[in-house]
C-alpha positions as CSV (number, residue, x, y, z in Angstrom):
1,M,27.1,126.0,212.0
2,L,28.9,122.7,212.1
3,V,27.3,119.9,214.0
4,N,28.4,116.3,214.3
5,T,26.4,113.3,215.0
6,F,27.5,109.4,214.8
7,C,26.0,106.4,213.3
8,A,28.0,103.1,212.0
9,A,28.4,101.3,208.9
10,V,28.2,97.4,208.9
11,N,30.4,95.5,206.2
12,G,30.1,91.7,206.8
13,L,30.4,91.6,210.6
14,E,32.9,94.5,210.6
15,V,31.6,97.8,211.9
16,N,32.9,101.3,211.2
17,T,31.9,104.4,213.2
18,V,30.6,106.9,210.8
19,K,30.7,110.7,211.8
20,V,27.8,112.5,210.4
21,E,29.1,116.1,209.8
22,I,26.5,118.6,209.1
23,S,27.3,122.2,207.9
24,M,24.7,125.0,207.1
25,S,25.3,128.1,205.1
26,R,23.5,130.7,203.0
27,G,21.7,128.9,200.0
28,V,18.9,126.5,199.3
29,Q,20.7,123.2,198.1
30,F,21.3,120.0,199.9
31,H,24.7,118.0,199.3
32,L,25.2,114.6,200.6
33,T,28.8,113.3,200.2
34,G,30.6,110.2,201.6
35,L,29.9,107.3,199.3
36,A,26.2,106.8,200.0
37,D,24.0,104.4,198.5
38,T,20.5,105.2,197.0
39,A,18.8,104.4,200.2
40,V,20.9,107.1,202.1
41,K,20.5,109.7,199.5
42,E,16.6,109.1,199.7
43,S,16.9,110.1,203.2
44,H,16.5,113.8,202.4
45,D,13.0,113.3,201.4
46,R,11.9,111.0,204.3
47,I,13.5,113.7,206.7
48,K,11.7,116.5,205.0
49,A,8.4,114.7,205.5
50,A,9.1,113.5,209.1
51,L,9.9,117.1,210.0
52,Q,6.9,118.6,208.4
53,N,4.6,116.1,210.1
54,N,6.1,116.7,213.5
55,G,5.8,120.5,213.5
56,F,9.2,121.5,212.2
57,K,10.4,122.7,208.9
58,M,13.3,121.7,206.7
59,P,15.9,124.7,206.9
60,V,16.0,126.7,203.7
61,M,19.7,126.9,203.9
62,D,22.8,125.5,202.0
63,I,23.1,122.1,203.8
64,T,26.2,120.0,203.1
65,V,26.4,116.4,204.9
66,N,29.6,114.5,204.7
67,L,29.5,110.7,206.1
68,S,33.2,110.3,207.3
69,P,35.1,108.3,206.5
70,A,34.2,109.1,203.1
71,D,36.0,106.1,201.4
72,I,33.7,103.4,203.1
73,K,30.5,102.6,201.4
74,K,27.2,103.7,203.4
75,E,24.2,101.6,202.8
76,G,20.7,101.3,204.1
77,S,18.3,103.7,205.9
78,G,19.8,103.7,209.3
79,Y,21.3,107.1,208.8
80,D,17.9,108.8,208.8
81,L,17.9,109.6,212.3
82,P,21.4,110.8,212.9
83,L,21.0,113.0,209.8
84,A,17.7,114.5,211.1
85,I,19.0,115.2,214.4
86,G,22.1,116.8,213.1
87,I,20.0,118.9,210.7
88,L,17.9,120.2,213.6
89,A,20.9,120.7,215.9
90,A,22.5,122.8,213.1
91,S,19.4,124.9,212.8
92,G,19.1,125.4,216.7
93,K,16.2,123.2,217.2
94,V,18.0,120.6,219.2
95,A,20.6,121.0,221.9
96,S,23.9,119.9,220.7
97,D,25.7,119.6,224.0
98,H,25.5,115.9,224.3
99,L,25.2,114.6,220.6
100,G,28.8,113.5,220.5
101,E,28.2,111.2,223.4
102,Y,25.7,109.0,221.7
103,L,25.7,106.7,218.7
104,M,22.2,106.4,217.0
105,L,20.5,104.8,214.1
106,G,17.1,104.3,212.8
107,E,14.9,104.7,209.6
108,L,12.2,107.5,209.6
109,G,8.9,107.0,208.5
110,L,7.0,109.9,206.9
111,D,5.1,110.5,210.2
112,G,8.5,110.5,212.1
113,K,8.1,106.9,213.5
114,L,11.4,104.9,213.9
115,Q,11.4,101.9,211.8
116,P,13.8,98.8,212.6
117,V,17.1,98.5,210.9
118,R,19.6,95.6,210.7
119,G,22.8,94.9,212.3
120,V,22.1,96.5,215.7
121,L,24.0,94.2,217.9
122,P,27.4,94.4,216.3
123,I,26.9,98.1,216.2
124,A,26.1,98.1,219.8
125,I,29.3,96.1,220.5
126,K,31.2,98.7,218.4
127,A,29.7,101.6,220.4
128,R,30.8,100.1,223.6
129,S,34.4,99.6,222.3
130,E,34.5,103.2,221.2
131,H,33.6,104.4,224.5
132,F,30.2,106.0,223.7
133,K,28.0,106.8,226.5
134,G,24.8,105.3,224.9
135,L,23.2,103.9,221.9
136,I,19.8,105.3,220.5
137,V,17.7,102.7,218.4
138,P,14.3,102.2,217.4
139,R,12.3,100.5,220.2
140,V,11.9,97.2,218.2
141,N,15.5,96.6,218.1
142,V,16.2,97.7,221.7
143,R,16.3,94.1,223.3
144,E,18.8,93.0,220.7
145,A,21.3,95.9,221.6
146,A,20.5,95.7,225.3
147,V,22.4,92.5,225.6
148,V,25.7,94.5,225.6
149,N,26.6,95.7,229.0
150,N,28.4,98.8,230.0
151,L,26.4,100.9,227.4
152,E,23.2,102.8,227.8
153,V,20.7,101.5,225.4
154,Y,17.6,103.7,224.5
155,G,14.6,102.3,222.6
156,M,12.6,105.3,220.9
157,D,9.4,105.2,219.2
158,S,9.7,108.5,217.1
159,L,11.9,111.3,216.2
160,M,9.9,113.6,218.4
161,E,10.9,111.5,221.4
162,V,14.7,111.6,220.3
163,I,14.4,115.4,220.2
164,Q,12.6,115.7,223.7
165,F,15.6,113.3,224.9
166,F,18.4,115.7,223.7
167,N,16.5,118.8,224.7
168,G,15.9,117.4,228.2
169,S,12.1,118.0,228.0
170,K,11.5,114.1,228.5
171,E,13.4,111.7,230.8
172,V,13.9,108.2,229.1
173,S,15.5,105.5,231.0
174,P,17.8,103.0,229.4
175,T,16.6,99.5,228.7
176,V,18.0,96.9,231.1
177,I,17.4,93.1,230.5
178,D,18.4,90.0,232.4
179,T,20.3,88.6,229.5
180,R,21.8,85.3,231.4
181,H,18.5,84.6,232.9
182,E,16.6,84.6,229.8
183,F,19.4,82.8,227.9
184,Y,19.7,79.8,230.2
185,E,15.9,79.5,230.8
186,Q,15.2,79.1,227.0
187,Q,18.1,76.7,226.1
188,Q,16.0,73.7,227.2
189,N,12.9,74.5,225.7
190,F,12.7,72.4,222.4
191,E,9.6,71.8,220.6
192,L,10.7,68.6,219.0
193,D,12.1,65.6,220.9
194,F,13.6,62.1,220.3
195,S,11.1,60.6,222.5
196,D,8.6,61.1,219.6
197,V,10.6,58.9,217.4
198,R,9.5,55.1,217.3
199,G,11.9,52.7,216.1
200,Q,15.0,53.8,214.0
201,E,17.6,52.9,216.9
202,S,20.4,52.6,214.4
203,V,19.9,56.0,213.1
204,K,19.4,57.6,216.4
205,R,22.7,56.0,217.3
206,A,24.2,57.5,214.3
207,L,23.0,61.0,215.1
208,E,24.2,60.7,218.6
209,V,27.7,59.8,217.4
210,A,27.5,62.8,215.0
211,A,26.5,65.2,217.8
212,A,29.2,64.1,220.3
213,G,32.0,64.5,217.6
214,G,30.7,67.4,215.3
215,H,30.7,65.2,212.4
216,N,28.9,65.7,209.0
217,L,26.2,63.2,208.5
218,I,24.1,61.9,205.5
219,M,21.1,59.8,205.6
220,I,20.1,57.6,202.8
221,G,16.6,56.0,202.6
222,P,13.3,55.7,200.7
223,P,10.5,58.5,201.1
224,G,8.6,58.5,204.4
225,A,11.5,56.7,206.3
226,G,11.7,59.6,208.6
227,K,14.9,61.3,207.6
228,S,13.8,64.9,207.8
229,M,11.9,64.2,211.2
230,L,15.2,62.7,212.5
231,A,17.1,65.6,211.4
232,K,14.9,68.2,212.9
233,R,15.5,66.7,216.1
234,L,19.1,66.8,216.1
235,P,19.5,70.4,217.7
236,S,17.8,68.9,220.9
237,I,20.8,66.5,221.6
238,L,23.5,69.0,220.7
239,P,25.6,70.7,223.6
240,P,24.0,74.0,224.7
241,L,25.4,77.3,223.1
242,S,27.8,79.2,225.3
243,L,27.3,82.9,225.8
244,S,30.2,83.5,223.5
245,E,28.7,81.3,220.9
246,S,25.4,82.7,221.1
247,L,26.8,86.2,220.8
248,E,28.7,85.5,217.6
249,T,25.6,83.8,216.2
250,T,23.2,86.4,217.1
251,Q,25.5,89.2,215.3
252,I,25.2,87.1,212.0
253,H,21.4,87.0,212.4
254,S,21.2,90.6,213.4
255,V,23.2,91.7,210.2
256,A,20.9,89.5,208.1
257,G,17.8,90.9,209.8
258,K,16.5,87.5,210.9
259,L,16.0,88.3,214.5
260,S,12.5,88.5,215.8
261,R,11.4,91.4,218.0
262,D,11.3,89.6,221.4
263,T,14.9,88.0,220.8
264,S,17.8,89.2,222.8
265,L,20.2,86.5,222.2
266,I,19.9,83.2,220.3
267,S,19.7,80.5,223.0
268,Q,19.5,77.5,220.8
269,R,21.8,76.3,218.0
270,P,20.4,77.3,214.6
271,F,18.9,74.7,212.3
272,R,18.6,75.8,208.8
273,A,17.0,73.9,206.1
274,P,17.0,75.8,202.7
275,H,14.9,74.4,199.7
276,H,16.8,72.4,197.1
277,T,16.3,75.4,194.7
278,I,18.5,77.6,196.5
279,S,21.3,79.5,194.5
280,Q,24.9,79.8,195.2
281,V,24.6,83.6,196.6
282,A,21.7,82.5,199.0
283,L,23.8,79.6,200.2
284,V,27.2,81.2,200.6
285,G,26.2,85.0,201.0
286,G,27.1,88.0,198.9
287,G,24.7,89.7,196.5
288,T,24.7,93.6,195.6
289,S,24.6,94.5,199.3
290,P,26.5,91.6,201.1
291,Q,24.4,89.5,203.3
292,P,25.2,86.2,205.2
293,G,24.2,83.1,203.4
294,E,22.6,79.9,204.8
295,I,25.8,78.4,205.7
296,S,26.7,81.5,207.9
297,L,23.0,81.5,209.4
298,A,23.8,77.7,210.4
299,H,27.1,78.9,212.3
300,N,27.5,77.0,215.5
301,G,24.4,74.8,214.5
302,V,23.1,72.4,211.9
303,L,22.8,73.1,208.0
304,F,20.2,70.5,206.8
305,L,20.1,69.8,202.9
306,D,17.1,67.6,202.4
307,E,17.1,65.7,199.1
308,M,20.8,66.6,198.6
309,P,21.1,65.2,194.9
310,E,18.1,67.6,193.9
311,L,20.5,70.5,194.5
312,S,22.5,71.9,191.5
313,R,25.9,70.6,191.2
314,S,27.4,74.1,191.4
315,V,25.8,74.8,194.7
316,L,26.9,71.7,196.2
317,E,30.5,72.1,195.1
318,V,30.7,75.7,196.9
319,L,30.2,73.7,200.3
320,R,33.6,72.1,200.0
321,Q,35.9,75.0,200.9
322,P,33.5,76.2,203.9
323,L,33.3,72.8,205.3
324,E,37.0,72.5,205.6
325,D,38.0,76.3,206.6
326,R,34.8,76.9,208.7
327,K,34.7,80.4,207.2
328,I,33.7,81.9,203.9
329,T,35.3,84.9,202.1
330,I,33.3,86.8,199.5
331,S,35.4,88.6,197.1
332,R,33.6,91.0,194.6
333,A,34.7,94.0,192.6
334,K,33.2,96.4,195.2
335,Y,33.7,94.6,198.5
336,N,35.4,91.9,200.3
337,V,33.8,90.4,203.4
338,E,34.3,87.3,205.6
339,Y,31.7,85.4,207.4
340,P,32.3,82.4,210.1
341,C,30.3,79.2,209.2
342,S,31.3,76.4,211.6
343,F,28.3,74.2,211.1
344,M,27.3,70.5,211.0
345,L,26.1,69.4,207.6
346,V,23.2,67.0,207.8
347,A,21.9,65.7,204.6
348,S,19.4,63.4,203.3
349,M,18.9,61.6,200.0
350,N,16.8,58.6,198.3
351,P,18.8,55.8,196.9
352,C,17.6,56.3,193.3
353,P,15.4,58.8,191.4
354,C,12.2,57.1,192.4
355,G,13.4,56.5,196.0
356,Y,12.7,52.8,196.3
357,Y,16.1,51.1,195.3
358,G,16.6,48.3,197.7
359,D,13.1,48.8,199.5
360,P,11.5,45.2,200.2
361,T,8.2,46.7,200.2
362,H,8.0,48.8,196.9
363,H,9.2,48.1,193.5
364,C,12.1,50.1,192.0
365,A,11.6,51.3,188.4
366,C,15.0,52.7,187.9
367,T,17.7,51.3,185.4
368,P,21.3,50.7,186.9
369,G,22.3,53.7,184.7
370,Q,19.7,56.0,186.2
371,I,20.8,55.0,189.8
372,Q,24.4,55.6,189.1
373,R,23.8,59.1,187.5
374,Y,21.7,60.0,190.6
375,M,24.4,58.8,192.9
376,N,27.1,60.5,191.0
377,K,25.3,63.9,191.6
378,I,27.0,64.1,194.9
379,S,30.9,64.2,194.0
380,G,33.8,62.2,195.6
381,P,35.5,65.4,197.2
382,L,32.2,66.5,198.8
383,L,31.3,62.9,200.1
384,D,34.9,62.8,201.5
385,R,33.8,65.8,203.9
386,I,30.9,63.6,205.3
387,D,32.1,61.3,208.1
388,I,28.8,59.0,208.7
389,H,26.8,57.5,206.0
390,C,23.6,56.2,207.7
391,E,21.2,53.8,206.1
392,I,17.5,54.0,207.0
393,Q,14.5,51.9,206.2
394,A,10.7,52.8,206.8
395,V,9.2,51.4,210.1
396,P,6.3,48.9,209.3
397,F,3.2,50.2,210.5
398,A,2.6,47.1,212.7
399,Q,5.6,47.8,214.7
400,L,5.2,51.6,214.5
401,S,1.7,51.2,216.4
402,Q,3.3,48.9,219.1
403,M,6.3,50.5,220.1
404,Q,6.9,52.4,223.2
405,P,8.1,56.1,223.1
406,G,11.7,56.4,222.5
407,E,14.6,57.8,224.6
408,P,14.1,61.3,225.4
409,S,16.5,63.9,224.0
410,A,17.6,65.1,227.4
411,A,19.1,61.7,228.1
412,I,21.0,61.4,224.8
413,R,22.2,65.1,225.2
414,E,23.7,64.3,228.7
415,R,25.9,61.7,227.0
416,V,26.9,63.9,224.0
417,I,28.0,66.8,226.6
418,R,30.2,64.3,228.4
419,A,32.0,63.2,225.1
420,R,32.2,66.8,224.1
421,K,33.9,67.6,227.7
422,I,36.4,64.9,227.1
423,Q,37.4,66.3,223.6
424,E,37.7,70.0,225.1
425,E,40.0,68.7,227.5
426,R,42.0,66.8,225.0
427,F,42.3,69.7,222.7
428,N,42.6,72.4,225.2
429,S,46.2,72.6,225.2
430,L,46.9,72.3,221.5
431,P,47.8,75.5,219.4
432,K,45.6,77.0,216.9
433,Q,45.3,75.3,213.6
434,G,46.1,77.8,211.1
435,G,43.2,80.1,210.2
436,S,40.4,77.6,211.3
437,G,40.9,78.5,215.0
438,R,41.2,76.0,217.8
439,V,40.1,72.4,217.6
440,H,37.0,71.9,219.6
441,S,35.7,68.4,218.2
442,N,37.0,65.3,216.9
443,A,35.6,66.2,213.4
444,Q,38.1,68.9,213.2
445,M,41.2,66.8,214.0
446,T,44.4,66.9,211.6
447,E,46.4,64.1,210.5
448,R,49.0,64.5,213.2
449,M,46.2,64.6,215.9
450,L,44.7,61.3,214.5
451,H,48.3,59.6,215.0
452,E,48.3,61.1,218.4
453,F,44.7,60.4,219.7
454,A,43.1,57.8,217.5
455,E,46.0,55.4,216.6
456,P,44.5,51.9,216.5
457,D,46.1,48.9,218.1
458,E,47.2,45.9,216.0
459,S,44.0,44.0,216.2
460,S,41.9,47.2,215.1
461,L,44.4,47.9,212.2
462,E,43.9,44.4,210.8
463,M,40.2,44.8,211.0
464,L,40.4,48.1,209.3
465,R,42.8,46.5,206.5
466,M,40.3,43.6,206.0
467,A,37.3,45.9,205.8
468,M,39.0,48.2,203.3
469,E,39.9,45.2,201.2
470,R,36.5,42.9,201.5
471,L,34.2,45.9,201.4
472,K,36.0,48.0,198.6
473,L,36.4,51.1,200.8
474,S,37.9,54.0,199.3
475,A,41.3,55.3,200.7
476,R,39.4,58.5,201.8
477,A,37.5,56.4,204.3
478,Y,40.5,55.6,206.4
479,N,40.7,59.0,208.3
480,R,37.0,59.5,208.6
481,I,36.7,55.9,210.2
482,L,39.4,56.8,212.7
483,K,37.7,60.2,213.5
484,V,34.3,58.5,214.1
485,A,35.9,55.7,216.0
486,R,37.4,58.2,218.4
487,T,34.1,59.8,219.1
488,I,32.5,56.3,219.8
489,A,35.2,55.8,222.3
490,D,34.6,59.1,223.9
491,L,31.0,58.3,224.4
492,E,32.1,55.2,226.0
493,G,34.7,57.2,228.0
494,T,37.4,54.8,226.8
495,E,40.9,56.2,226.4
496,K,42.2,54.0,223.6
497,V,40.3,53.4,220.4
498,Q,39.4,49.7,220.4
499,S,38.3,47.1,217.8
500,Q,34.6,47.6,218.6
501,H,34.9,51.2,218.0
502,I,36.4,50.6,214.5
503,A,33.9,48.2,213.6
504,E,31.1,50.5,214.4
505,A,32.8,53.4,212.6
506,I,33.2,51.0,209.5
507,G,29.5,50.6,209.3
508,Y,29.1,54.3,208.8
509,R,31.0,54.3,205.4
510,N,28.4,52.5,203.4
511,L,28.5,55.0,200.4
512,D,32.4,54.3,200.1
513,R,31.7,50.7,199.5
514,G,32.6,49.8,195.8
515,D,29.6,47.3,195.6
516,W,27.0,49.6,197.2
517,A,25.2,50.5,193.9
518,E,24.9,46.9,193.0
519,R,23.8,45.5,196.4
520,G,21.2,48.0,197.3
521,I,20.6,49.1,201.0
């Protein structure tokens, strides 16, 4: 007897429907074809034990299983459930009338319990597009899949429950959740707020400008100045995620297996802060079984690199192309996958190996050569992709204890949202920019857009010329200054870039100054 069930294979964010073909004839062997990896091949033993522990027996027959299309690699343990149901249907233990209407996935425990699997959300989207009536998943994954409308999603606890469902001996209702209500309700619930930050007004202003324009930012200052504390509060002033952004971000986290059990949609922008010992593969993605890296997990959010010079040079350099293209393509001998990675890069660093170069309250023991080598760990091309360089000093305790609470994140966020709306209206009528998609913020502007939207007047241009000469600014700082100045003008609601906007933007290019290493911060 020939029976078909349906599952799915995930490659990057691409999903392919897999037909599980099961044929039985006389014999005693089990054959599995269709480019299956070790985890799929081991399913025979898990299925056999699960059936025995639930009152069934593995058929003593020649069983041939084909995972079609056979030229797509099948990985993971999610094929256990469709294989087990197919085998039972082929042996007459499960009704096969409606098997073709459902796509199912789940790992089987030896007791028949269904264990969670990765990539449920993109599979649910694929099931809807392929016009399946429903999707059967482990109950742990059901909220993740139920965000997809026009699809019946069933969360099951065990193999026996799935058997009863197809045999009609147990009625199971599809899971329905109010996605929109939960999504918007959780968007404003931030644990960290800028009202907790005392002082550091200039740094908070720099973070506001960065959030308003989507600019990359680096903070330079001594230990204990509050660099990490400020960076962790940045998501609280970023514009809220749209539903489409949330769906795209959630899919990435679903494929990586990073979603918690009670999460349906990610409602807040991701904040990823990997340790400085991270490898290239962990940062950009890949591996034996391709998985999204930290830059993709930070998609539509923030990637925070604390102590940036401590990361290896090779790891830092792989950031250059993703920062420009806002996507990462991983090509290996056995696979080729592409992940989106449109993120804000926020970094922090000490001014020297000991951390106290230029600090008036501590003595720096580093030699000029050590300081220069430390600064050179961040290459010019990478620094070129960071729009804002922000210097930070520790707040003295006497001032810290007397200061009033700072401005709350909600107030800053309102200004950021207004500036982003101005940018959306400005770029809405423009065509897509090559492979990087439509421009949404000032940080993504091209050279032509700068001439059109951020052209300085004569007085501003003269100020910029004098600054580049006197402060020894590098040539690469010119476009970055104009982009940041455009954002500052948007925060003020000004149509034209003016001299005061240029002046503030010049102040955010400190690491480009030729005399920075000699003068300290």
